TIVO-2410 file (N, C-alpha, C; in nm, 3 decimals):
# residues 163
REC num residu      c1      c2      c3 atome chaine
REC   1      M  12.203   4.488   9.019     N      A
REC   1      M  12.280   4.425   8.914    CA      A
REC   1      M  12.384   4.514   8.862     C      A
REC   2      T  12.374   4.647   8.853     N      A
REC   2      T  12.482   4.732   8.799    CA      A
REC   2      T  12.599   4.725   8.911     C      A
REC   3      S  12.576   4.710   9.034     N      A
REC   3      S  12.679   4.698   9.133    CA      A
REC   3      S  12.763   4.579   9.120     C      A
REC   4      C  12.690   4.476   9.067     N      A
REC   4      C  12.772   4.352   9.025    CA      A
REC   4      C  12.865   4.372   8.900     C      A
REC   5      Y  12.809   4.459   8.815     N      A
REC   5      Y  12.874   4.487   8.690    CA      A
REC   5      Y  13.004   4.580   8.716     C      A
REC   6      V  12.981   4.668   8.827     N      A
REC   6      V  13.102   4.737   8.868    CA      A
REC   6      V  13.198   4.655   8.939     C      A
REC   7      A  13.154   4.566   9.012     N      A
REC   7      A  13.247   4.465   9.077    CA      A
REC   7      A  13.334   4.394   8.973     C      A
REC   8      L  13.265   4.349   8.865     N      A
REC   8      L  13.338   4.274   8.758    CA      A
REC   8      L  13.443   4.377   8.710     C      A
REC   9      A  13.407   4.486   8.660     N      A
REC   9      A  13.484   4.584   8.594    CA      A
REC   9      A  13.602   4.619   8.678     C      A
REC  10      H  13.580   4.643   8.812     N      A
REC  10      H  13.685   4.671   8.908    CA      A
REC  10      H  13.787   4.564   8.914     C      A
REC  11      G  13.741   4.442   8.924     N      A
REC  11      G  13.837   4.320   8.925    CA      A
REC  11      G  13.903   4.307   8.792     C      A
REC  12      A  13.842   4.324   8.691     N      A
REC  12      A  13.901   4.319   8.553    CA      A
REC  12      A  14.012   4.412   8.532     C      A
REC  13      N  14.002   4.536   8.573     N      A
REC  13      N  14.090   4.632   8.565    CA      A
REC  13      N  14.203   4.661   8.665     C      A
REC  14      D  14.149   4.676   8.791     N      A
REC  14      D  14.242   4.712   8.901    CA      A
REC  14      D  14.330   4.616   8.942     C      A
REC  15      V  14.294   4.483   8.927     N      A
REC  15      V  14.385   4.370   8.958    CA      A
REC  15      V  14.506   4.369   8.862     C      A
REC  16      A  14.474   4.397   8.734     N      A
REC  16      A  14.579   4.409   8.625    CA      A
REC  16      A  14.681   4.523   8.659     C      A
REC  17      N  14.614   4.631   8.707     N      A
REC  17      N  14.693   4.758   8.744    CA      A
REC  17      N  14.789   4.730   8.858     C      A
REC  18      A  14.727   4.655   8.955     N      A
REC  18      A  14.804   4.633   9.070    CA      A
REC  18      A  14.930   4.534   9.045     C      A
REC  19      I  14.891   4.425   8.973     N      A
REC  19      I  15.000   4.318   8.966    CA      A
REC  19      I  15.087   4.333   8.842     C      A
REC  20      G  15.060   4.426   8.744     N      A
REC  20      G  15.130   4.442   8.634    CA      A
REC  20      G  15.285   4.456   8.652     C      A
REC  21      P  15.316   4.553   8.733     N      A
REC  21      P  15.459   4.578   8.756    CA      A
REC  21      P  15.523   4.450   8.826     C      A
REC  22      L  15.467   4.384   8.919     N      A
REC  22      L  15.519   4.267   8.981    CA      A
REC  22      L  15.513   4.147   8.884     C      A
REC  23      A  15.430   4.141   8.794     N      A
REC  23      A  15.433   4.031   8.696    CA      A
REC  23      A  15.560   4.047   8.605     C      A
REC  24      V  15.571   4.165   8.547     N      A
REC  24      V  15.698   4.203   8.474    CA      A
REC  24      V  15.830   4.176   8.552     C      A
REC  25      I  15.850   4.207   8.683     N      A
REC  25      I  15.962   4.190   8.746    CA      A
REC  25      I  15.994   4.030   8.759     C      A
REC  26      I  15.877   3.966   8.797     N      A
REC  26      I  15.904   3.824   8.824    CA      A
REC  26      I  15.929   3.748   8.684     C      A
REC  27      T  15.873   3.798   8.580     N      A
REC  27      T  15.907   3.726   8.444    CA      A
REC  27      T  16.038   3.755   8.409     C      A
REC  28      V  16.098   3.893   8.425     N      A
REC  28      V  16.231   3.928   8.394    CA      A
REC  28      V  16.340   3.856   8.479     C      A
REC  29      V  16.305   3.837   8.605     N      A
REC  29      V  16.390   3.765   8.697    CA      A
REC  29      V  16.409   3.622   8.663     C      A
REC  30      Q  16.288   3.560   8.613     N      A
REC  30      Q  16.294   3.414   8.584    CA      A
REC  30      Q  16.340   3.396   8.442     C      A
REC  31      T  16.328   3.480   8.346     N      A
REC  31      T  16.364   3.446   8.208    CA      A
REC  31      T  16.486   3.535   8.174     C      A
REC  32      K  16.529   3.636   8.250     N      A
REC  32      K  16.631   3.714   8.206    CA      A
REC  32      K  16.607   3.786   8.074     C      A
REC  33      D  16.475   3.805   8.027     N      A
REC  33      D  16.453   3.856   7.900    CA      A
REC  33      D  16.350   3.970   7.921     C      A
REC  34      M  16.381   4.100   7.911     N      A
REC  34      M  16.306   4.204   7.924    CA      A
REC  34      M  16.208   4.240   7.795     C      A
REC  35      L  16.257   4.200   7.691     N      A
REC  35      L  16.168   4.229   7.567    CA      A
REC  35      L  16.040   4.137   7.568     C      A
REC  36      S  16.049   4.015   7.619     N      A
REC  36      S  15.926   3.949   7.613    CA      A
REC  36      S  15.844   3.944   7.741     C      A
REC  37      A  15.883   4.026   7.843     N      A
REC  37      A  15.812   4.035   7.966    CA      A
REC  37      A  15.667   4.085   7.949     C      A
REC  38      A  15.650   4.180   7.861     N      A
REC  38      A  15.529   4.245   7.843    CA      A
REC  38      A  15.417   4.152   7.783     C      A
REC  39      T  15.471   4.054   7.715     N      A
REC  39      T  15.367   3.970   7.662    CA      A
REC  39      T  15.361   3.813   7.730     C      A
REC  40      A  15.441   3.803   7.830     N      A
REC  40      A  15.449   3.683   7.892    CA      A
REC  40      A  15.322   3.653   7.975     C      A
REC  41      P  15.270   3.525   7.992     N      A
REC  41      P  15.169   3.506   8.063    CA      A
REC  41      P  15.183   3.528   8.209     C      A
REC  42      V  15.077   3.571   8.277     N      A
REC  42      V  15.091   3.604   8.426    CA      A
REC  42      V  15.048   3.480   8.503     C      A
REC  43      P  15.129   3.438   8.594     N      A
REC  43      P  15.096   3.312   8.671    CA      A
REC  43      P  14.973   3.342   8.757     C      A
REC  44      K  14.886   3.243   8.770     N      A
REC  44      K  14.757   3.258   8.845    CA      A
REC  44      K  14.773   3.307   8.994     C      A
REC  45      Y  14.885   3.267   9.053     N      A
REC  45      Y  14.917   3.301   9.198    CA      A
REC  45      Y  14.948   3.453   9.212     C      A
REC  46      I  14.990   3.507   9.108     N      A
REC  46      I  15.014   3.657   9.108    CA      A
REC  46      I  14.877   3.733   9.093     C      A
REC  47      L  14.792   3.684   9.002     N      A
REC  47      L  14.658   3.734   8.989    CA      A
REC  47      L  14.579   3.730   9.124     C      A
REC  48      A  14.603   3.595   9.202     N      A
REC  48      A  14.531   3.578   9.325    CA      A
REC  48      A  14.581   3.666   9.428     C      A
REC  49      L  14.721   3.693   9.433     N      A
REC  49      L  14.777   3.806   9.532    CA      A
REC  49      L  14.716   3.934   9.502     C      A
REC  50      G  14.698   3.986   9.373     N      A
REC  50      G  14.649   4.112   9.345    CA      A
REC  50      G  14.512   4.110   9.388     C      A
REC  51      G  14.421   4.013   9.376     N      A
REC  51      G  14.292   4.016   9.412    CA      A
REC  51      G  14.277   4.013   9.566     C      A
REC  52      I  14.365   3.942   9.631     N      A
REC  52      I  14.366   3.948   9.782    CA      A
REC  52      I  14.399   4.078   9.830     C      A
REC  53      G  14.503   4.139   9.779     N      A
REC  53      G  14.555   4.270   9.818    CA      A
REC  53      G  14.432   4.384   9.802     C      A
REC  54      I  14.369   4.375   9.687     N      A
REC  54      I  14.255   4.463   9.666    CA      A
REC  54      I  14.146   4.436   9.774     C      A
REC  55      A  14.123   4.313   9.797     N      A
REC  55      A  14.016   4.277   9.883    CA      A
REC  55      A  14.044   4.322  10.037     C      A
REC  56      I  14.177   4.304  10.072     N      A
REC  56      I  14.218   4.363  10.201    CA      A
REC  56      I  14.200   4.516  10.203     C      A
REC  57      G  14.245   4.575  10.104     N      A
REC  57      G  14.233   4.721  10.093    CA      A
REC  57      G  14.093   4.789  10.109     C      A
REC  58      V  14.005   4.699  10.038     N      A
REC  58      V  13.859   4.745  10.045    CA      A
REC  58      V  13.809   4.728  10.187     C      A
REC  59      G  13.847   4.602  10.248     N      A
REC  59      G  13.808   4.570  10.379    CA      A
REC  59      G  13.856   4.660  10.483     C      A
REC  60      V  13.984   4.736  10.455     N      A
REC  60      V  14.035   4.814  10.563    CA      A
REC  60      V  13.989   4.963  10.549     C      A
REC  61      W  13.987   5.006  10.419     N      A
REC  61      W  13.978   5.152  10.383    CA      A
REC  61      W  13.842   5.166  10.311     C      A
REC  62      G  13.776   5.057  10.265     N      A
REC  62      G  13.656   5.075  10.177    CA      A
REC  62      G  13.545   5.141  10.221     C      A
REC  63      H  13.511   5.125  10.356     N      A
REC  63      H  13.388   5.188  10.409    CA      A
REC  63      H  13.396   5.350  10.394     C      A
REC  64      K  13.533   5.393  10.433     N      A
REC  64      K  13.555   5.549  10.434    CA      A
REC  64      K  13.531   5.595  10.292     C      A
REC  65      V  13.594   5.522  10.199     N      A
REC  65      V  13.592   5.571  10.063    CA      A
REC  65      V  13.443   5.566   9.999     C      A
REC  66      M  13.368   5.454  10.036     N      A
REC  66      M  13.236   5.441   9.996    CA      A
REC  66      M  13.148   5.557  10.044     C      A
REC  67      K  13.179   5.591  10.182     N      A
REC  67      K  13.093   5.694  10.246    CA      A
REC  67      K  13.118   5.830  10.190     C      A
REC  68      T  13.248   5.854  10.154     N      A
REC  68      T  13.281   5.987  10.094    CA      A
REC  68      T  13.217   5.993   9.955     C      A
REC  69      I  13.247   5.892   9.877     N      A
REC  69      I  13.180   5.894   9.731    CA      A
REC  69      I  13.026   5.895   9.732     C      A
REC  70      G  12.974   5.811   9.832     N      A
REC  70      G  12.830   5.786   9.817    CA      A
REC  70      G  12.758   5.896   9.890     C      A
REC  71      E  12.808   5.972   9.983     N      A
REC  71      E  12.732   6.064  10.063    CA      A
REC  71      E  12.784   6.203  10.059     C      A
REC  72      R  12.909   6.234  10.041     N      A
REC  72      R  12.967   6.364  10.055    CA      A
REC  72      R  12.973   6.451   9.943     C      A
REC  73      I  12.990   6.381   9.820     N      A
REC  73      I  13.011   6.465   9.699    CA      A
REC  73      I  12.875   6.521   9.657     C      A
REC  74      T  12.759   6.449   9.646     N      A
REC  74      T  12.645   6.500   9.592    CA      A
REC  74      T  12.528   6.414   9.654     C      A
REC  75      A  12.413   6.451   9.663     N      A
REC  75      A  12.300   6.355   9.710    CA      A
REC  75      A  12.265   6.254   9.594     C      A
REC  76      L  12.249   6.127   9.649     N      A
REC  76      L  12.214   6.025   9.543    CA      A
REC  76      L  12.078   5.955   9.596     C      A
REC  77      N  12.033   5.903   9.473     N      A
REC  77      N  11.907   5.826   9.485    CA      A
REC  77      N  11.932   5.700   9.408     C      A
REC  78      N  11.812   5.615   9.394     N      A
REC  78      N  11.833   5.496   9.320    CA      A
REC  78      N  11.879   5.521   9.172     C      A
REC  79      S  11.812   5.608   9.110     N      A
REC  79      S  11.828   5.622   8.962    CA      A
REC  79      S  11.958   5.685   8.937     C      A
REC  80      R  12.013   5.784   9.020     N      A
REC  80      R  12.147   5.844   9.013    CA      A
REC  80      R  12.252   5.722   9.039     C      A
REC  81      G  12.218   5.643   9.140     N      A
REC  81      G  12.320   5.540   9.159    CA      A
REC  81      G  12.330   5.440   9.044     C      A
REC  82      F  12.216   5.402   8.989     N      A
REC  82      F  12.229   5.323   8.865    CA      A
REC  82      F  12.304   5.388   8.750     C      A
REC  83      T  12.278   5.507   8.729     N      A
REC  83      T  12.353   5.574   8.630    CA      A
REC  83      T  12.501   5.592   8.648     C      A
REC  84      I  12.537   5.606   8.784     N      A
REC  84      I  12.680   5.600   8.828    CA      A
REC  84      I  12.747   5.471   8.811     C      A
REC  85      D  12.679   5.369   8.859     N      A
REC  85      D  12.717   5.226   8.853    CA      A
REC  85      D  12.745   5.189   8.685     C      A
REC  86      F  12.646   5.223   8.612     N      A
REC  86      F  12.646   5.168   8.481    CA      A
REC  86      F  12.746   5.238   8.390     C      A
REC  87      S  12.764   5.371   8.413     N      A
REC  87      S  12.863   5.452   8.340    CA      A
REC  87      S  13.011   5.425   8.389     C      A
REC  88      T  13.023   5.403   8.523     N      A
REC  88      T  13.153   5.376   8.562    CA      A
REC  88      T  13.193   5.229   8.510     C      A
REC  89      A  13.118   5.125   8.533     N      A
REC  89      A  13.153   4.999   8.491    CA      A
REC  89      A  13.176   4.989   8.347     C      A
REC  90      T  13.092   5.050   8.259     N      A
REC  90      T  13.112   5.052   8.103    CA      A
REC  90      T  13.237   5.126   8.080     C      A
REC  91      S  13.273   5.234   8.139     N      A
REC  91      S  13.400   5.301   8.099    CA      A
REC  91      S  13.522   5.215   8.145     C      A
REC  92      V  13.520   5.159   8.260     N      A
REC  92      V  13.623   5.068   8.300    CA      A
REC  92      V  13.636   4.941   8.218     C      A
REC  93      M  13.526   4.894   8.165     N      A
REC  93      M  13.528   4.777   8.087    CA      A
REC  93      M  13.583   4.802   7.949     C      A
REC  94      I  13.538   4.921   7.890     N      A
REC  94      I  13.598   4.963   7.753    CA      A
REC  94      I  13.736   4.993   7.784     C      A
REC  95      A  13.789   5.045   7.878     N      A
REC  95      A  13.938   5.070   7.900    CA      A
REC  95      A  14.007   4.933   7.914     C      A
REC  96      S  13.953   4.845   7.984     N      A
REC  96      S  14.011   4.708   8.003    CA      A
REC  96      S  14.027   4.640   7.881     C      A
REC  97      S  13.911   4.643   7.789     N      A
REC  97      S  13.919   4.582   7.662    CA      A
REC  97      S  14.028   4.636   7.564     C      A
REC  98      L  14.048   4.778   7.588     N      A
REC  98      L  14.154   4.840   7.505    CA      A
REC  98      L  14.289   4.826   7.566     C      A
REC  99      G  14.307   4.763   7.684     N      A
REC  99      G  14.425   4.763   7.756    CA      A
REC  99      G  14.472   4.891   7.829     C      A
REC 100      L  14.383   4.968   7.844     N      A
REC 100      L  14.418   5.095   7.906    CA      A
REC 100      L  14.416   5.084   8.069     C      A
REC 101      P  14.506   5.116   8.135     N      A
REC 101      P  14.502   5.116   8.293    CA      A
REC 101      P  14.438   5.216   8.348     C      A
REC 102      V  14.311   5.225   8.390     N      A
REC 102      V  14.224   5.320   8.444    CA      A
REC 102      V  14.206   5.280   8.602     C      A
REC 103      S  14.169   5.392   8.668     N      A
REC 103      S  14.128   5.352   8.809    CA      A
REC 103      S  13.978   5.366   8.825     C      A
REC 104      S  13.926   5.237   8.880     N      A
REC 104      S  13.766   5.246   8.910    CA      A
REC 104      S  13.735   5.342   8.998     C      A
REC 105      T  13.821   5.384   9.095     N      A
REC 105      T  13.775   5.478   9.193    CA      A
REC 105      T  13.785   5.616   9.123     C      A
REC 106      H  13.882   5.649   9.047     N      A
REC 106      H  13.876   5.771   8.972    CA      A
REC 106      H  13.752   5.781   8.889     C      A
REC 107      T  13.717   5.675   8.817     N      A
REC 107      T  13.605   5.669   8.723    CA      A
REC 107      T  13.490   5.689   8.801     C      A
REC 108      V  13.463   5.624   8.920     N      A
REC 108      V  13.338   5.642   8.977    CA      A
REC 108      V  13.316   5.787   9.054     C      A
REC 109      V  13.430   5.846   9.093     N      A
REC 109      V  13.429   5.973   9.142    CA      A
REC 109      V  13.383   6.069   9.024     C      A
REC 110      G  13.423   6.066   8.912     N      A
REC 110      G  13.408   6.131   8.797    CA      A
REC 110      G  13.248   6.116   8.753     C      A
REC 111      S  13.203   5.983   8.778     N      A
REC 111      S  13.070   5.972   8.755    CA      A
REC 111      S  12.969   6.038   8.851     C      A
REC 112      V  13.001   6.032   8.982     N      A
REC 112      V  12.927   6.102   9.084    CA      A
REC 112      V  12.921   6.242   9.054     C      A
REC 113      I  13.049   6.298   9.028     N      A
REC 113      I  13.047   6.437   8.997    CA      A
REC 113      I  12.951   6.469   8.871     C      A
REC 114      G  12.956   6.403   8.779     N      A
REC 114      G  12.888   6.426   8.658    CA      A
REC 114      G  12.731   6.420   8.687     C      A
REC 115      V  12.694   6.315   8.765     N      A
REC 115      V  12.556   6.309   8.809    CA      A
REC 115      V  12.506   6.413   8.900     C      A
REC 116      G  12.599   6.459   8.964     N      A
REC 116      G  12.570   6.581   9.060    CA      A
REC 116      G  12.566   6.699   8.975     C      A
REC 117      Y  12.650   6.709   8.888     N      A
REC 117      Y  12.656   6.845   8.810    CA      A
REC 117      Y  12.538   6.849   8.706     C      A
REC 118      A  12.479   6.741   8.674     N      A
REC 118      A  12.359   6.744   8.599    CA      A
REC 118      A  12.239   6.813   8.663     C      A
REC 119      R  12.246   6.818   8.793     N      A
REC 119      R  12.145   6.874   8.869    CA      A
REC 119      R  12.192   7.024   8.892     C      A
REC 120      G  12.289   7.081   8.844     N      A
REC 120      G  12.349   7.205   8.886    CA      A
REC 120      G  12.479   7.206   8.952     C      A
REC 121      I  12.550   7.320   8.929     N      A
REC 121      I  12.677   7.326   8.994    CA      A
REC 121      I  12.675   7.326   9.138     C      A
REC 122      G  12.561   7.387   9.204     N      A
REC 122      G  12.548   7.389   9.348    CA      A
REC 122      G  12.513   7.256   9.408     C      A
REC 123      A  12.482   7.158   9.332     N      A
REC 123      A  12.461   7.013   9.397    CA      A
REC 123      A  12.576   6.936   9.421     C      A
REC 124      V  12.711   7.002   9.379     N      A
REC 124      V  12.841   6.900   9.395    CA      A
REC 124      V  12.916   6.992   9.507     C      A
REC 125      N  12.963   6.922   9.608     N      A
REC 125      N  13.040   6.964   9.714    CA      A
REC 125      N  13.182   6.967   9.660     C      A
REC 126      F  13.217   7.069   9.600     N      A
REC 126      F  13.356   7.093   9.537    CA      A
REC 126      F  13.470   7.093   9.658     C      A
REC 127      G  13.427   7.125   9.775     N      A
REC 127      G  13.530   7.115   9.883    CA      A
REC 127      G  13.570   6.970   9.905     C      A
REC 128      I  13.480   6.867   9.895     N      A
REC 128      I  13.528   6.725   9.908    CA      A
REC 128      I  13.608   6.691   9.794     C      A
REC 129      V  13.555   6.741   9.659     N      A
REC 129      V  13.618   6.697   9.546    CA      A
REC 129      V  13.761   6.748   9.551     C      A
REC 130      K  13.784   6.871   9.597     N      A
REC 130      K  13.922   6.930   9.606    CA      A
REC 130      K  14.012   6.837   9.704     C      A
REC 131      Q  13.957   6.802   9.805     N      A
REC 131      Q  14.033   6.703   9.892    CA      A
REC 131      Q  14.068   6.576   9.826     C      A
REC 132      I  13.971   6.523   9.751     N      A
REC 132      I  14.005   6.395   9.693    CA      A
REC 132      I  14.103   6.405   9.579     C      A
REC 133      I  14.097   6.510   9.500     N      A
REC 133      I  14.200   6.514   9.408    CA      A
REC 133      I  14.342   6.552   9.474     C      A
REC 134      L  14.335   6.632   9.575     N      A
REC 134      L  14.474   6.645   9.642    CA      A
REC 134      L  14.529   6.522   9.694     C      A
REC 135      S  14.436   6.439   9.755     N      A
REC 135      S  14.492   6.300   9.806    CA      A
REC 135      S  14.547   6.236   9.683     C      A
REC 136      W  14.479   6.242   9.577     N      A
REC 136      W  14.527   6.155   9.456    CA      A
REC 136      W  14.671   6.209   9.414     C      A
REC 137      L  14.691   6.341   9.426     N      A
REC 137      L  14.816   6.400   9.369    CA      A
REC 137      L  14.918   6.389   9.482     C      A
REC 138      L  14.882   6.379   9.605     N      A
REC 138      L  15.000   6.348   9.701    CA      A
REC 138      L  15.036   6.203   9.718     C      A
REC 139      T  14.951   6.103   9.679     N      A
REC 139      T  14.974   5.964   9.697    CA      A
REC 139      T  15.111   5.926   9.619     C      A
REC 140      V  15.124   5.959   9.505     N      A
REC 140      V  15.244   5.916   9.429    CA      A
REC 140      V  15.359   5.963   9.496     C      A
REC 141      P  15.396   6.099   9.524     N      A
REC 141      P  15.514   6.125   9.587    CA      A
REC 141      P  15.537   6.074   9.729     C      A
REC 142      I  15.433   6.062   9.800     N      A
REC 142      I  15.442   6.016   9.939    CA      A
REC 142      I  15.476   5.863   9.931     C      A
REC 143      V  15.430   5.780   9.840     N      A
REC 143      V  15.455   5.646   9.830    CA      A
REC 143      V  15.607   5.620   9.775     C      A
REC 144      A  15.644   5.724   9.677     N      A
REC 144      A  15.772   5.709   9.624    CA      A
REC 144      A  15.876   5.728   9.733     C      A
REC 145      I  15.848   5.846   9.822     N      A
REC 145      I  15.942   5.868   9.919    CA      A
REC 145      I  15.947   5.744  10.016     C      A
REC 146      F  15.833   5.693  10.055     N      A
REC 146      F  15.843   5.580  10.148    CA      A
REC 146      F  15.907   5.459  10.096     C      A
REC 147      S  15.879   5.424   9.967     N      A
REC 147      S  15.945   5.314   9.888    CA      A
REC 147      S  16.099   5.326   9.904     C      A
REC 148      A  16.145   5.458   9.872     N      A
REC 148      A  16.292   5.476   9.873    CA      A
REC 148      A  16.348   5.456  10.011     C      A
REC 149      L  16.283   5.506  10.105     N      A
REC 149      L  16.320   5.477  10.238    CA      A
REC 149      L  16.329   5.336  10.277     C      A
REC 150      L  16.226   5.258  10.235     N      A
REC 150      L  16.218   5.125  10.256    CA      A
REC 150      L  16.315   5.043  10.198     C      A
REC 151      Y  16.344   5.084  10.075     N      A
REC 151      Y  16.444   5.016   9.997    CA      A
REC 151      Y  16.587   5.039  10.074     C      A
REC 152      K  16.617   5.158  10.107     N      A
REC 152      K  16.749   5.189  10.177    CA      A
REC 152      K  16.763   5.105  10.295     C      A
REC 153      L  16.647   5.108  10.382     N      A
REC 153      L  16.647   5.011  10.498    CA      A
REC 153      L  16.671   4.870  10.473     C      A
REC 154      I  16.618   4.820  10.367     N      A
REC 154      I  16.644   4.671  10.331    CA      A
REC 154      I  16.769   4.655  10.286     C      A
REC 155      I  16.822   4.739  10.198     N      A
REC 155      I  16.961   4.733  10.147    CA      A
REC 155      I  17.062   4.732  10.259     C      A
REC 156      F  17.046   4.852  10.341     N      A
REC 156      F  17.139   4.854  10.446    CA      A
REC 156      F  17.143   4.746  10.550     C      A
REC 157      T  17.031   4.686  10.578     N      A
REC 157      T  17.016   4.563  10.657    CA      A
REC 157      T  17.084   4.439  10.594     C      A
REC 158      L  17.063   4.439  10.459     N      A
REC 158      L  17.119   4.310  10.400    CA      A
REC 158      L  17.284   4.334  10.390     C      A
REC 159      I  17.329   4.454  10.366     N      A
REC 159      I  17.468   4.474  10.365    CA      A
REC 159      I  17.527   4.444  10.509     C      A
REC 160      K  17.459   4.499  10.612     N      A
REC 160      K  17.529   4.496  10.746    CA      A
REC 160      K  17.523   4.350  10.799     C      A
REC 161      Y  17.422   4.277  10.771     N      A
REC 161      Y  17.402   4.131  10.817    CA      A
REC 161      Y  17.442   4.021  10.730     C      A
REC 162      F  17.444   4.037  10.617     N      A
REC 162      F  17.470   3.925  10.521    CA      A
REC 162      F  17.574   3.933  10.418     C      A
REC 163      I  17.639   4.057  10.422     N      A
REC 163      I  17.753   4.078  10.326    CA      A
REC 163      I  17.879   4.120  10.404     C      A
***
């Protein structure tokens, strides 16, 4: 049951995080009004796109993330898993109700570390934790560089062939 609770919390928060910028862009393009974009209703098809994107991401990379979080940070059993799921889902749902964009993945990793740390510092594999944190830190600059290059490629292609 707690895993279902996590799934609900994940969908409630991460879909909004994923589609928020896209929804604002579409609203501004359609209405030409930047001030009301933050409060404009989000079309259902954009929510569906966000959900589909997250589902594809979970389908492609989810097994690796789940294996790392579930097996490589600390040893887990049923009661630890319950604690992790319940604390993660509750934290994410509270953040969602307050309108705070949090990452379900970051939250669950924090929960796993907390449960492991409750058994002593030696129960947590901090080598894996360090790799996870490094990947989080590198994601933003790598995606920014990739996006800038893709933007230039698209713009130059449009200029070359259509303008």
